[in-house]
C-alpha angles and dihedrals in degrees: 000000000000122000093255091049090050091049090051091046090052092051093047094047096044098050127059097213119025128176118190101203146155105262126350135299088259095044112025112191098208137034095245093054091046091051090049091054092046091052092050091049089050087054089056095245108169098169100058116152112198127194116200104217091191088072095057122038092192091056091043091058096030096056090058089056094041094065096020085239119133102209141063136255102061124181125210123187120187091346094307126115111241104177145252132304095284092053090044090052093050091047091048093050091050093046092242095115094051089052091049093049098037096047091054098039092101096045 
């Protein structure tokens, strides 16, 4: 595992809810990242960790390889890859995302 892959793995494993995104939760730098943050806020997530991929080119490329997923943002919950903003929206609309996040809120 490369250094960047190890760094990503450490971030994902040591935080319950991680969003790799463009920008920050306060200042998203793309619409998809902004939508992802809004969905997580609507789910009541208070322990969100965000990683701004625009600040680190290695992470920006490495995260795509990490999950074998070509786009950003990427959501991880309890160390598991969930998906990007479209998947998050679908899961939110079906109630699945709230269950995933709520059931693990106390963990």
